[in-house]
N, C-alpha and C positions, 0 to 999 in steps of 0.2 A: 515147642513154643509154650512160653509161660503165660498164664492168664494175667490180664492186667488187674491190679488191685485198685480199689476205690475207697477213699475215706468218706464215710457217711457225712452228709451235710445236713444242717438243720439245727433246731433247738431241742433240748431235752425237755420232756414232759411226761406225765403219767395219765393214762386214760382213766377218767372217773367212773367209767362203766365196767370195763373188764380188768382194770388194774395193771395192764401191761405198761412197761416203760418204753417210750418211743423217742426217736430222734428224727424229726421231720421238720420241714420248712413251712411255717404258717403263711397264709396270705397276708398281704400288707396293703392297706388295712382290710379287714377288721382284726386280723390276728388269730385266725382259726385254721384248723386243718382236720382232716378226717382220720380217725384211728385206723391203721392198716390191719388191725386184728378183728375189730368188731364193727367198724363203720360209724362209730359215735363221733359227734363233733367235739373236738378238743379246743379249748380256748387257751391262748398264751398270754402271760402277764405282760403288761407294758413295762419296759425297762426304766421308765422315768418315775416309777412309784417311789414313795418315801423310803429312803435307805434304812431308816430306823425301824420300819415295820418288818416283822419276820417274813422271809421270802415266801414260804409256803402259804402263810395267811394272806399275803398280798396276791398270790396267784389265785387263791380261792375267791378273794374279793373281786378281782378283775373278771373272773369267769361269772361270778354272780351278777355283776353289773351288766355283762353281756346278756345273761339270761333274762334279767329284768327288761332290758331293751327289746328282747325278743318276746316279751310277755310270757315267759315260761317260769311262773312263780314257784312251781313245785321244785324245780331244779335250783332256782335262786335261793329258796329257803334252805335247802340241804347244804348248798355251798356256803351260805352265810353262817349257818350253824357251825360248820367246820372252821370257818375263819374266826368266829368269836371264841371257839374252844382253843384255837391256836394263839390268839392274841386277845385275851379278855380285857385288857386295858384300853382297847380301842372303842371310844364312845361312838365313832361313826359306824363301825361294824354293828354294834349293838342296836343303834337307832334304825339302821337300814333293815336289820333282821326283824325287829319288831314291826316296822312298816310293812314288810313283805308278808309277815304272818297275818297282820290285820287285813291286808288286801286279799289274801287267800281266803280268809274267813268270809269277807264280804262277797267275794266271787262265789263261794260255795253256798252260802245261805241267802244271798241276795241282800241288798241294803235293807236294813231294818227300818220299818216305818214306825213312827210314834203311835202308840196305842190310843185309840179314840174310845172314850167311854160312852156307851149309849146311856141316855138319860131315860129313866123309867118314869112314866107318868101315872 
């Protein structure tokens, strides 16, 4: 008896943690799946993204937006840095990257209060 063969179903992606290429079916919505190699959460790009944007940059952008929604600013900053490097002409990528960096600084150092000068008498 011959074993049955099966064509893998799912979408191609790469795990941003372990680097393995995977072919898995993401949830719909939100468009995520767990890496079968390391267990990290992998986000999949929305197919309706602007066709003029580089595909890899668009995937990083989509993952960064999901990380921002999950309030994981460290991952979002890393993904946006990569998206900006892939598509430096995107003003939206750059603006969001700067916003995330600013939010991380505020979160790390707390919101800075204006200095109050004490008056000497």
